[in-house]
The first five atom37 places (N, CA, C, CB, O) and aatype in JSON, in Angstrom:
{
  "aatype": [20, 20, 20, 20, 20, 20, 20, 20, 20, 20, 20, 20, 20, 20, 20, 20, 20, 20, 20, 20, 20, 20, 20, 20, 20, 20, 20, 20, 20, 20, 20, 20, 20, 20, 20, 20, 20, 20, 20, 20, 20, 20, 20, 20, 20, 20, 20, 20, 20, 20, 20, 20, 20, 20, 20, 20, 20, 20, 20, 20, 20, 20, 20, 20, 20, 20, 20, 20, 20, 20, 20, 20, 20, 20, 20, 20, 20, 20, 20, 20, 20, 20, 20, 20, 20, 20, 20, 20, 20, 20, 20, 20, 20, 20, 20, 20, 20, 20, 20, 20, 20, 20, 20, 20, 20, 20, 20, 20, 20, 20, 20, 20, 20, 20, 20, 20, 20, 20, 20, 20, 20, 20, 20, 20, 20, 20, 20, 20, 20],
  "atom_mask": [
    [1, 1, 1, 1, 1],
    [1, 1, 1, 1, 1],
    [1, 1, 1, 1, 1],
    [1, 1, 1, 1, 1],
    [1, 1, 1, 1, 1],
    [1, 1, 1, 1, 1],
    [1, 1, 1, 1, 1],
    [1, 1, 1, 1, 1],
    [1, 1, 1, 1, 1],
    [1, 1, 1, 1, 1],
    [1, 1, 1, 1, 1],
    [1, 1, 1, 1, 1],
    [1, 1, 1, 1, 1],
    [1, 1, 1, 1, 1],
    [1, 1, 1, 1, 1],
    [1, 1, 1, 1, 1],
    [1, 1, 1, 1, 1],
    [1, 1, 1, 1, 1],
    [1, 1, 1, 1, 1],
    [1, 1, 1, 1, 1],
    [1, 1, 1, 1, 1],
    [1, 1, 1, 1, 1],
    [1, 1, 1, 1, 1],
    [1, 1, 1, 1, 1],
    [1, 1, 1, 1, 1],
    [1, 1, 1, 1, 1],
    [1, 1, 1, 1, 1],
    [1, 1, 1, 1, 1],
    [1, 1, 1, 1, 1],
    [1, 1, 1, 1, 1],
    [1, 1, 1, 1, 1],
    [1, 1, 1, 1, 1],
    [1, 1, 1, 1, 1],
    [1, 1, 1, 1, 1],
    [1, 1, 1, 1, 1],
    [1, 1, 1, 1, 1],
    [1, 1, 1, 1, 1],
    [1, 1, 1, 1, 1],
    [1, 1, 1, 1, 1],
    [1, 1, 1, 1, 1],
    [1, 1, 1, 1, 1],
    [1, 1, 1, 1, 1],
    [1, 1, 1, 1, 1],
    [1, 1, 1, 1, 1],
    [1, 1, 1, 1, 1],
    [1, 1, 1, 1, 1],
    [1, 1, 1, 1, 1],
    [1, 1, 1, 1, 1],
    [1, 1, 1, 1, 1],
    [1, 1, 1, 1, 1],
    [1, 1, 1, 1, 1],
    [1, 1, 1, 1, 1],
    [1, 1, 1, 1, 1],
    [1, 1, 1, 1, 1],
    [1, 1, 1, 1, 1],
    [1, 1, 1, 1, 1],
    [1, 1, 1, 1, 1],
    [1, 1, 1, 1, 1],
    [1, 1, 1, 1, 1],
    [1, 1, 1, 1, 1],
    [1, 1, 1, 1, 1],
    [1, 1, 1, 1, 1],
    [1, 1, 1, 1, 1],
    [1, 1, 1, 1, 1],
    [1, 1, 1, 1, 1],
    [1, 1, 1, 1, 1],
    [1, 1, 1, 1, 1],
    [1, 1, 1, 1, 1],
    [1, 1, 1, 1, 1],
    [1, 1, 1, 1, 1],
    [1, 1, 1, 1, 1],
    [1, 1, 1, 1, 1],
    [1, 1, 1, 1, 1],
    [1, 1, 1, 1, 1],
    [1, 1, 1, 1, 1],
    [1, 1, 1, 1, 1],
    [1, 1, 1, 1, 1],
    [1, 1, 1, 1, 1],
    [1, 1, 1, 1, 1],
    [1, 1, 1, 1, 1],
    [1, 1, 1, 1, 1],
    [1, 1, 1, 1, 1],
    [1, 1, 1, 1, 1],
    [1, 1, 1, 1, 1],
    [1, 1, 1, 1, 1],
    [1, 1, 1, 1, 1],
    [1, 1, 1, 1, 1],
    [1, 1, 1, 1, 1],
    [1, 1, 1, 1, 1],
    [1, 1, 1, 1, 1],
    [1, 1, 1, 1, 1],
    [1, 1, 1, 1, 1],
    [1, 1, 1, 1, 1],
    [1, 1, 1, 1, 1],
    [1, 1, 1, 1, 1],
    [1, 1, 1, 1, 1],
    [1, 1, 1, 1, 1],
    [1, 1, 1, 1, 1],
    [1, 1, 1, 1, 1],
    [1, 1, 1, 1, 1],
    [1, 1, 1, 1, 1],
    [1, 1, 1, 1, 1],
    [1, 1, 1, 1, 1],
    [1, 1, 1, 1, 1],
    [1, 1, 1, 1, 1],
    [1, 1, 1, 1, 1],
    [1, 1, 1, 1, 1],
    [1, 1, 1, 1, 1],
    [1, 1, 1, 1, 1],
    [1, 1, 1, 1, 1],
    [1, 1, 1, 1, 1],
    [1, 1, 1, 1, 1],
    [1, 1, 1, 1, 1],
    [1, 1, 1, 1, 1],
    [1, 1, 1, 1, 1],
    [1, 1, 1, 1, 1],
    [1, 1, 1, 1, 1],
    [1, 1, 1, 1, 1],
    [1, 1, 1, 1, 1],
    [1, 1, 1, 1, 1],
    [1, 1, 1, 1, 1],
    [1, 1, 1, 1, 1],
    [1, 1, 1, 1, 1],
    [1, 1, 1, 1, 1],
    [1, 1, 1, 1, 1],
    [1, 1, 1, 1, 1],
    [1, 1, 1, 1, 1],
    [1, 1, 1, 1, 1],
    [1, 1, 1, 1, 1]
  ],
  "atom_positions": [
    [[0.81, -1.2, 0.0], [0.0, 0.0, 0.0], [0.85, 1.26, 0.0], [-0.92, 0.0, 1.19], [0.38, 2.32, -0.41]],
    [[2.09, 1.16, 0.44], [2.92, 2.35, 0.57], [3.04, 3.06, -0.78], [4.31, 1.98, 1.1], [3.29, 2.43, -1.81]],
    [[2.85, 4.37, -0.75], [2.95, 5.17, -1.97], [1.66, 5.26, -2.75], [4.0, 4.62, -2.84], [1.61, 5.95, -3.77]],
    [[0.61, 4.59, -2.31], [-0.69, 4.63, -2.99], [-1.53, 5.75, -2.4], [-1.42, 3.27, -2.87], [-1.37, 6.1, -1.23]],
    [[-2.45, 6.32, -3.19], [-3.33, 7.35, -2.64], [-4.13, 6.8, -1.46], [-4.29, 7.88, -3.72], [-4.54, 5.64, -1.47]],
    [[-4.36, 7.64, -0.44], [-5.08, 7.22, 0.76], [-6.52, 6.85, 0.44], [-5.06, 8.33, 1.81], [-7.06, 5.91, 1.03]],
    [[-7.16, 7.55, -0.48], [-8.51, 7.22, -0.92], [-8.59, 7.57, -2.4], [-9.62, 7.98, -0.09], [-8.24, 8.68, -2.81]],
    [[-9.06, 6.62, -3.2], [-9.16, 6.85, -4.64], [-10.62, 7.05, -5.01], [-8.55, 5.68, -5.44], [-11.51, 6.42, -4.44]],
    [[-10.84, 7.94, -5.96], [-12.2, 8.14, -6.44], [-12.71, 6.82, -7.0], [-12.26, 9.27, -7.51], [-12.0, 6.13, -7.73]],
    [[-13.93, 6.48, -6.67], [-14.52, 5.23, -7.13], [-14.42, 4.11, -6.11], [-13.87, 4.81, -8.41], [-15.17, 3.14, -6.19]],
    [[-13.49, 4.22, -5.14], [-13.42, 3.22, -4.07], [-14.71, 3.28, -3.26], [-12.17, 3.46, -3.15], [-15.42, 4.28, -3.27]],
    [[-15.0, 2.2, -2.57], [-16.2, 2.15, -1.74], [-15.82, 2.22, -0.27], [-17.01, 0.87, -2.03], [-14.78, 1.7, 0.13]],
    [[-16.65, 2.87, 0.53], [-16.44, 2.91, 1.97], [-16.9, 1.59, 2.57], [-17.19, 4.12, 2.62], [-17.46, 0.74, 1.88]],
    [[-16.66, 1.42, 3.85], [-17.04, 0.19, 4.55], [-18.55, -0.06, 4.46], [-16.61, 0.25, 6.01], [-18.98, -1.21, 4.45]],
    [[-19.34, 1.0, 4.39], [-20.79, 0.86, 4.38], [-21.39, 1.01, 2.98], [-21.42, 1.87, 5.3], [-22.6, 1.2, 2.85]],
    [[-20.56, 0.92, 1.94], [-21.07, 0.89, 0.58], [-21.14, 2.23, -0.13], [-22.39, 0.31, 0.6], [-21.48, 2.26, -1.31]],
    [[-20.84, 3.33, 0.54], [-20.86, 4.63, -0.12], [-19.61, 4.83, -0.96], [-21.0, 5.74, 0.91], [-18.51, 4.49, -0.52]],
    [[-19.75, 5.39, -2.17], [-18.58, 5.6, -3.01], [-17.78, 6.83, -2.57], [-19.01, 5.75, -4.46], [-18.33, 7.79, -2.04]],
    [[-16.47, 6.79, -2.81], [-15.61, 7.95, -2.59], [-15.73, 8.8, -3.85], [-14.1, 7.53, -2.3], [-15.35, 8.36, -4.94]],
    [[-16.26, 10.02, -3.72], [-16.49, 10.86, -4.89], [-15.44, 11.96, -5.04], [-17.85, 11.48, -4.82], [-15.32, 12.55, -6.12]],
    [[-14.68, 12.24, -3.99], [-13.61, 13.22, -4.08], [-12.36, 12.6, -3.49], [-13.99, 14.53, -3.34], [-12.43, 11.78, -2.58]],
    [[-11.22, 13.0, -4.01], [-9.96, 12.48, -3.5], [-8.89, 13.54, -3.62], [-9.55, 11.21, -4.23], [-9.1, 14.6, -4.21]],
    [[-7.74, 13.24, -3.08], [-6.6, 14.14, -3.16], [-5.39, 13.34, -3.59], [-6.34, 14.87, -1.81], [-4.97, 12.42, -2.88]],
    [[-4.83, 13.67, -4.73], [-3.66, 12.95, -5.23], [-2.44, 13.18, -4.35], [-3.36, 13.36, -6.66], [-1.48, 12.41, -4.41]],
    [[-2.45, 14.24, -3.53], [-1.3, 14.57, -2.7], [-1.24, 13.85, -1.37], [-1.27, 16.01, -2.46], [-0.25, 13.99, -0.65]],
    [[-2.28, 13.09, -1.01], [-2.28, 12.38, 0.27], [-1.97, 10.92, -0.02], [-3.65, 12.53, 1.02], [-2.8, 10.19, -0.57]],
    [[-0.77, 10.49, 0.36], [-0.33, 9.13, 0.06], [-0.1, 8.36, 1.35], [0.96, 9.15, -0.78], [0.28, 8.93, 2.37]],
    [[-0.34, 7.07, 1.31], [-0.04, 6.19, 2.44], [1.46, 5.95, 2.43], [-0.85, 4.84, 2.36], [2.02, 5.57, 1.41]],
    [[2.1, 6.18, 3.57], [3.53, 5.98, 3.67], [4.34, 7.14, 3.14], [3.91, 4.75, 2.94], [5.56, 7.02, 2.99]],
    [[3.7, 8.26, 2.84], [4.43, 9.42, 2.34], [5.26, 10.02, 3.46], [3.47, 10.48, 1.75], [4.91, 9.87, 4.63]],
    [[6.37, 10.7, 3.12], [7.18, 11.31, 4.18], [6.41, 12.41, 4.89], [8.47, 11.88, 3.6], [5.54, 13.06, 4.3]],
    [[6.73, 12.61, 6.16], [6.03, 13.63, 6.93], [6.61, 14.99, 6.62], [6.12, 13.34, 8.43], [7.78, 15.11, 6.27]],
    [[5.79, 16.03, 6.74], [6.24, 17.39, 6.51], [6.76, 18.02, 7.79], [5.12, 18.23, 5.94], [6.72, 17.41, 8.86]],
    [[7.24, 19.23, 7.67], [7.77, 19.97, 8.8], [6.85, 21.15, 9.06], [9.24, 20.44, 8.55], [6.5, 21.87, 8.13]],
    [[6.47, 21.35, 10.3], [5.59, 22.46, 10.66], [6.24, 23.78, 10.31], [5.23, 22.42, 12.15], [7.45, 23.94, 10.45]],
    [[5.44, 24.74, 9.84], [5.96, 26.05, 9.46], [6.65, 26.76, 10.61], [4.85, 26.92, 8.93], [7.55, 27.57, 10.39]],
    [[6.25, 26.47, 11.84], [6.85, 27.16, 12.97], [8.3, 26.76, 13.18], [6.06, 26.89, 14.23], [9.05, 27.46, 13.87]],
    [[8.73, 25.63, 12.6], [10.13, 25.24, 12.7], [10.98, 26.22, 11.91], [10.35, 23.8, 12.19], [12.07, 26.6, 12.34]],
    [[10.48, 26.62, 10.76], [11.25, 27.48, 9.88], [10.3, 28.43, 9.16], [12.08, 26.65, 8.87], [10.03, 28.22, 7.98]],
    [[9.79, 29.48, 9.83], [8.83, 30.38, 9.19], [9.37, 30.94, 7.88], [8.47, 31.52, 10.13], [10.51, 31.38, 7.8]],
    [[8.53, 30.91, 6.87], [8.92, 31.4, 5.56], [9.72, 30.37, 4.77], [9.72, 32.66, 5.7], [9.97, 30.57, 3.58]],
    [[10.12, 29.28, 5.4], [10.86, 28.25, 4.71], [12.27, 28.63, 4.31], [10.11, 27.85, 3.51], [12.88, 27.93, 3.51]],
    [[12.8, 29.71, 4.85], [14.14, 30.17, 4.46], [15.19, 29.59, 5.39], [14.21, 31.7, 4.47], [15.06, 29.67, 6.62]],
    [[16.22, 29.0, 4.82], [17.36, 28.56, 5.61], [18.62, 28.82, 4.82], [17.24, 27.05, 5.99], [18.59, 28.93, 3.59]],
    [[19.72, 28.93, 5.52], [21.03, 29.03, 4.88], [22.04, 28.43, 5.84], [21.39, 30.52, 4.53], [21.77, 28.29, 7.03]],
    [[23.18, 28.07, 5.33], [24.21, 27.5, 6.2], [23.86, 26.1, 6.63], [24.41, 28.37, 7.41], [23.54, 25.25, 5.8]],
    [[23.92, 25.85, 7.93], [23.83, 24.48, 8.45], [22.59, 24.24, 9.29], [25.03, 24.16, 9.27], [22.8, 24.09, 10.49]],
    [[21.42, 24.19, 8.9], [20.61, 25.27, 8.36], [20.23, 26.27, 9.44], [19.34, 24.7, 7.7], [19.91, 25.9, 10.57]],
    [[20.27, 27.51, 9.09], [19.92, 28.6, 10.0], [18.82, 29.41, 9.35], [21.16, 29.5, 10.33], [18.87, 29.7, 8.15]],
    [[17.81, 29.77, 10.13], [16.75, 30.65, 9.64], [17.23, 32.08, 9.83], [15.39, 30.39, 10.38], [17.32, 32.54, 10.97]],
    [[17.55, 32.8, 8.74], [18.08, 34.16, 8.88], [17.08, 35.16, 9.46], [18.55, 34.65, 7.55], [17.49, 36.17, 10.03]],
    [[15.78, 34.89, 9.33], [14.78, 35.8, 9.89], [14.75, 35.74, 11.41], [13.4, 35.49, 9.33], [14.54, 36.75, 12.08]],
    [[14.96, 34.54, 11.95], [14.9, 34.35, 13.4], [16.28, 34.27, 14.04], [14.12, 33.1, 13.72], [16.42, 34.47, 15.24]],
    [[17.3, 33.97, 13.23], [18.62, 33.72, 13.79], [18.66, 32.4, 14.53], [19.04, 34.85, 14.71], [19.47, 32.21, 15.43]],
    [[17.78, 31.5, 14.17], [17.64, 30.22, 14.87], [18.21, 29.08, 14.05], [16.17, 29.95, 15.21], [18.05, 29.04, 12.83]],
    [[18.87, 28.16, 14.73], [19.31, 26.94, 14.07], [18.11, 26.01, 14.02], [20.53, 26.28, 14.8], [17.42, 25.84, 15.03]],
    [[17.86, 25.42, 12.87], [16.72, 24.52, 12.71], [17.19, 23.19, 12.15], [15.65, 25.15, 11.79], [18.16, 23.12, 11.4]],
    [[16.5, 22.17, 12.52], [16.77, 20.83, 12.0], [15.44, 20.23, 11.61], [17.53, 19.93, 13.04], [14.73, 19.69, 12.46]],
    [[15.08, 20.31, 10.33], [13.79, 19.79, 9.91], [13.75, 18.27, 9.98], [13.47, 20.25, 8.51], [14.77, 17.59, 9.85]],
    [[12.55, 17.76, 10.18], [12.19, 16.36, 10.28], [13.26, 15.28, 10.29], [11.36, 16.07, 9.24], [13.89, 15.02, 9.27]],
    [[13.46, 14.67, 11.43], [14.3, 13.49, 11.57], [13.4, 12.35, 11.98], [15.46, 13.71, 12.6], [12.62, 12.48, 12.93]],
    [[13.5, 11.23, 11.29], [12.72, 10.06, 11.67], [13.61, 9.13, 12.46], [12.12, 9.34, 10.42], [14.63, 8.66, 11.95]],
    [[13.24, 8.85, 13.7], [14.02, 7.96, 14.55], [13.74, 6.5, 14.23], [13.71, 8.24, 16.02], [14.67, 5.69, 14.13]],
    [[12.48, 6.16, 14.06], [12.15, 4.82, 13.59], [10.73, 4.81, 13.05], [12.3, 3.79, 14.72], [9.92, 5.68, 13.37]],
    [[10.46, 3.81, 12.22], [9.15, 3.66, 11.62], [8.78, 2.18, 11.62], [9.11, 4.23, 10.17], [9.6, 1.32, 11.27]],
    [[7.57, 1.89, 12.02], [7.05, 0.52, 11.99], [6.02, 0.44, 10.87], [6.43, 0.11, 13.37], [4.97, 1.07, 10.96]],
    [[6.3, -0.33, 9.82], [5.35, -0.42, 8.71], [4.1, -1.2, 9.12], [6.0, -1.08, 7.5], [4.11, -1.96, 10.08]],
    [[3.05, -0.99, 8.38], [1.81, -1.7, 8.63], [0.65, -0.95, 8.01], [1.58, -1.89, 10.14], [0.86, 0.1, 7.4]],
    [[-0.57, -1.46, 8.16], [-1.74, -0.76, 7.62], [-1.86, 0.67, 8.16], [-3.01, -1.54, 7.93], [-2.24, 1.58, 7.43]],
    [[-1.53, 0.86, 9.44], [-1.44, 2.19, 10.05], [-0.03, 2.33, 10.6], [-2.54, 2.4, 11.18], [0.21, 2.03, 11.76]],
    [[0.92, 2.79, 9.76], [2.32, 2.82, 10.2], [2.53, 3.75, 11.39], [3.21, 3.25, 9.06], [1.87, 4.78, 11.51]],
    [[3.46, 3.37, 12.26], [3.84, 4.2, 13.4], [5.2, 4.81, 13.09], [3.87, 3.38, 14.74], [6.17, 4.09, 12.86]],
    [[5.26, 6.14, 13.08], [6.5, 6.84, 12.76], [6.83, 7.78, 13.91], [6.39, 7.62, 11.42], [6.01, 8.61, 14.29]],
    [[8.03, 7.66, 14.47], [8.5, 8.58, 15.5], [9.48, 9.54, 14.83], [9.18, 7.81, 16.7], [10.59, 9.16, 14.47]],
    [[9.04, 10.78, 14.67], [9.88, 11.79, 14.04], [9.96, 13.01, 14.94], [9.33, 12.18, 12.64], [9.13, 13.18, 15.85]],
    [[10.95, 13.86, 14.7], [11.12, 15.06, 15.52], [11.78, 16.16, 14.71], [11.96, 14.75, 16.78], [12.43, 15.9, 13.7]],
    [[11.59, 17.4, 15.16], [12.21, 18.58, 14.56], [12.84, 19.41, 15.67], [11.18, 19.42, 13.74], [12.48, 19.27, 16.84]],
    [[13.78, 20.26, 15.29], [14.46, 21.09, 16.28], [14.51, 22.53, 15.8], [15.88, 20.57, 16.57], [14.7, 22.79, 14.61]],
    [[14.34, 23.46, 16.72], [14.55, 24.88, 16.46], [15.09, 25.52, 17.73], [13.22, 25.58, 16.0], [14.49, 25.42, 18.79]],
    [[16.24, 26.18, 17.61], [16.81, 26.85, 18.79], [15.93, 28.02, 19.21], [18.24, 27.34, 18.5], [16.02, 28.48, 20.35]],
    [[15.08, 28.51, 18.3], [14.14, 29.58, 18.64], [13.16, 29.11, 19.71], [13.38, 30.06, 17.39], [12.74, 29.9, 20.55]],
    [[12.8, 27.83, 19.67], [11.85, 27.28, 20.64], [12.41, 27.24, 22.06], [11.44, 25.89, 20.23], [11.64, 27.16, 23.01]],
    [[13.71, 27.29, 22.21], [14.29, 27.26, 23.56], [14.06, 28.57, 24.29], [15.78, 26.94, 23.49], [14.26, 28.64, 25.5]],
    [[13.66, 29.62, 23.56], [13.43, 30.94, 24.16], [11.95, 31.2, 24.43], [13.99, 32.03, 23.26], [11.59, 32.29, 24.88]],
    [[11.08, 30.22, 24.15], [9.65, 30.4, 24.36], [9.23, 29.77, 25.68], [8.84, 29.79, 23.19], [9.96, 28.94, 26.23]],
    [[8.06, 30.15, 26.21], [7.62, 29.59, 27.49], [7.08, 28.16, 27.38], [6.57, 30.46, 28.09], [6.71, 27.57, 28.39]],
    [[7.04, 27.61, 26.17], [6.51, 26.25, 26.02], [7.39, 25.26, 26.77], [6.42, 25.86, 24.52], [8.61, 25.39, 26.76]],
    [[6.79, 24.28, 27.43], [7.58, 23.3, 28.18], [8.4, 22.43, 27.24], [6.68, 22.44, 29.06], [8.04, 22.23, 26.08]],
    [[9.49, 21.89, 27.77], [10.34, 20.99, 26.98], [9.59, 19.69, 26.73], [11.69, 20.72, 27.7], [8.89, 19.19, 27.61]],
    [[9.73, 19.16, 25.53], [9.08, 17.91, 25.19], [9.91, 16.7, 25.61], [8.81, 17.85, 23.7], [10.84, 16.82, 26.4]],
    [[9.55, 15.56, 25.08], [10.21, 14.31, 25.42], [11.71, 14.33, 25.1], [9.55, 13.16, 24.67], [12.5, 13.73, 25.83]],
    [[12.1, 15.02, 24.03], [13.5, 15.05, 23.6], [14.28, 16.22, 24.16], [13.56, 15.08, 22.11], [15.48, 16.34, 23.9]],
    [[13.64, 17.11, 24.94], [14.33, 18.23, 25.56], [13.97, 19.57, 24.92], [15.82, 18.03, 25.47], [13.17, 19.6, 23.98]],
    [[14.54, 20.68, 25.43], [14.21, 22.02, 24.93], [14.52, 22.16, 23.44], [14.97, 23.07, 25.71], [15.58, 21.75, 22.97]],
    [[13.58, 22.75, 22.71], [13.76, 23.0, 21.29], [13.3, 21.87, 20.39], [15.18, 23.27, 21.02], [13.02, 22.1, 19.21]],
    [[13.2, 20.66, 20.9], [12.77, 19.51, 20.11], [11.25, 19.36, 20.2], [13.46, 18.22, 20.59], [10.67, 19.56, 21.26]],
    [[10.62, 19.02, 19.09], [9.18, 18.77, 19.06], [8.9, 17.5, 18.27], [8.43, 19.97, 18.44], [9.54, 17.22, 17.27]],
    [[7.92, 16.76, 18.75], [7.44, 15.56, 18.08], [5.94, 15.7, 17.89], [7.79, 14.26, 18.91], [5.31, 16.51, 18.58]],
    [[5.34, 14.94, 16.97], [3.9, 15.08, 16.71], [3.03, 14.91, 17.95], [3.49, 14.08, 15.69], [1.93, 15.47, 18.0]],
    [[3.48, 14.15, 18.95], [2.65, 13.9, 20.13], [2.92, 14.89, 21.26], [2.89, 12.49, 20.63], [2.34, 14.76, 22.34]],
    [[3.79, 15.89, 21.06], [4.11, 16.87, 22.1], [3.02, 17.94, 22.19], [5.47, 17.54, 21.82], [3.18, 19.05, 21.68]],
    [[1.93, 17.6, 22.84], [0.81, 18.54, 23.04], [0.51, 18.55, 24.54], [-0.47, 18.12, 22.19], [0.39, 17.5, 25.17]],
    [[0.39, 19.75, 25.1], [0.13, 19.87, 26.55], [-0.93, 20.93, 26.8], [1.43, 20.21, 27.32], [-1.04, 21.91, 26.06]],
    [[-1.69, 20.73, 27.86], [-2.64, 21.71, 28.33], [-2.24, 22.06, 29.76], [-4.13, 21.18, 28.26], [-2.22, 21.2, 30.64]],
    [[-1.91, 23.34, 29.99], [-1.48, 23.8, 31.31], [-2.55, 24.68, 31.93], [-0.14, 24.57, 31.22], [-3.27, 25.39, 31.23]],
    [[-2.67, 24.62, 33.24], [-3.56, 25.51, 33.97], [-2.67, 26.4, 34.83], [-4.6, 24.71, 34.85], [-1.95, 25.92, 35.7]],
    [[-2.74, 27.7, 34.57], [-1.98, 28.68, 35.36], [-2.96, 29.7, 35.91], [-0.87, 29.38, 34.5], [-3.47, 30.55, 35.18]],
    [[-3.22, 29.61, 37.2], [-4.21, 30.5, 37.8], [-5.57, 30.21, 37.2], [-3.83, 31.99, 37.61], [-6.09, 29.1, 37.31]],
    [[-6.15, 31.22, 36.55], [-7.45, 31.06, 35.9], [-7.31, 30.97, 34.39], [-8.36, 32.22, 36.27], [-8.31, 31.07, 33.68]],
    [[-6.11, 30.78, 33.89], [-5.86, 30.75, 32.45], [-5.48, 29.34, 32.01], [-4.75, 31.75, 32.08], [-4.79, 28.62, 32.72]],
    [[-5.95, 28.95, 30.82], [-5.54, 27.69, 30.2], [-4.56, 28.01, 29.08], [-6.77, 26.89, 29.65], [-4.76, 28.97, 28.33]],
    [[-3.5, 27.22, 28.98], [-2.5, 27.41, 27.92], [-2.35, 26.09, 27.19], [-1.13, 27.9, 28.51], [-2.03, 25.06, 27.78]],
    [[-2.59, 26.13, 25.87], [-2.4, 24.95, 25.03], [-1.06, 25.1, 24.33], [-3.57, 24.79, 24.0], [-0.86, 26.04, 23.56]],
    [[-0.14, 24.16, 24.57], [1.13, 24.11, 23.87], [1.0, 23.03, 22.81], [2.34, 23.82, 24.86], [0.94, 21.84, 23.13]],
    [[0.96, 23.45, 21.53], [0.77, 22.47, 20.47], [2.1, 21.91, 19.98], [0.01, 23.09, 19.3], [3.17, 22.36, 20.4]],
    [[2.03, 20.92, 19.09], [3.24, 20.27, 18.62], [4.03, 21.1, 17.61], [2.9, 18.94, 18.01], [5.07, 20.66, 17.14]],
    [[3.55, 22.29, 17.28], [4.3, 23.21, 16.43], [5.1, 24.21, 17.24], [3.36, 23.94, 15.5], [5.79, 25.05, 16.66]],
    [[5.02, 24.13, 18.56], [5.77, 25.04, 19.42], [5.01, 26.28, 19.83], [7.01, 25.44, 18.73], [5.55, 27.13, 20.53]],
    [[3.74, 26.4, 19.4], [2.95, 27.58, 19.76], [2.35, 27.43, 21.14], [1.84, 27.81, 18.73], [2.04, 26.32, 21.58]],
    [[2.18, 28.55, 21.83], [1.46, 28.6, 23.11], [0.22, 29.44, 22.89], [2.36, 29.2, 24.27], [0.31, 30.63, 22.59]],
    [[-0.95, 28.81, 23.02], [-2.22, 29.5, 22.81], [-2.88, 29.69, 24.16], [-3.16, 28.71, 21.82], [-3.15, 28.72, 24.88]],
    [[-3.13, 30.95, 24.52], [-3.68, 31.29, 25.83], [-5.2, 31.47, 25.74], [-3.02, 32.57, 26.39], [-5.7, 32.13, 24.83]],
    [[-5.91, 30.87, 26.68], [-7.36, 31.0, 26.76], [-7.73, 31.66, 28.09], [-8.05, 29.6, 26.62], [-7.41, 31.14, 29.16]],
    [[-8.39, 32.8, 28.0], [-8.84, 33.51, 29.2], [-10.09, 32.82, 29.74], [-9.14, 35.03, 28.88], [-10.76, 32.09, 29.01]],
    [[-10.4, 33.03, 31.02], [-11.6, 32.4, 31.58], [-12.87, 32.91, 30.91], [-11.68, 32.64, 33.09], [-12.96, 34.07, 30.51]],
    [[-13.86, 32.03, 30.78], [-15.16, 32.41, 30.24], [-16.03, 32.88, 31.39], [-15.83, 31.23, 29.48], [-16.06, 32.28, 32.46]],
    [[-16.74, 33.95, 31.15], [-17.64, 34.47, 32.16], [-19.04, 33.93, 31.94], [-17.64, 36.01, 32.14], [-19.43, 33.71, 30.8]],
    [[-19.82, 33.7, 33.0], [-21.17, 33.17, 32.85], [-22.03, 34.08, 31.98], [-21.83, 32.98, 34.22], [-21.9, 35.3, 32.01]],
    [[-22.91, 33.45, 31.23], [-23.88, 34.22, 30.45], [-23.62, 34.12, 29.04], [-23.88, 35.61, 30.83], [-24.35, 34.71, 28.24]]
  ]
}
């Protein structure tokens, strides 16, 4: 199945409905992409350095992959820019992010969602009504 489209037009679903729309760009076993927050604007130079941020970046490294109908891939990215943000360090340490590095923090009356792209999204308390 590797390298085949995830859903092809004309295929049938489990319950008999036909697939009427598809995307040629979504492949099973395709390489994973790198979140834009690793390298905003996609610009790098040198070994690679983002000149806009002055940050060293290391796009997508795959540590291991287990093939199968639903493959398991452990990959990670690095940005030295992330070491200066309030986001907590992930499994691999400061600056490293993996797809499963998602956290919800409670600070006082505020909720903070740290997503796997390195962003910290703050949610203020909701008032009744």
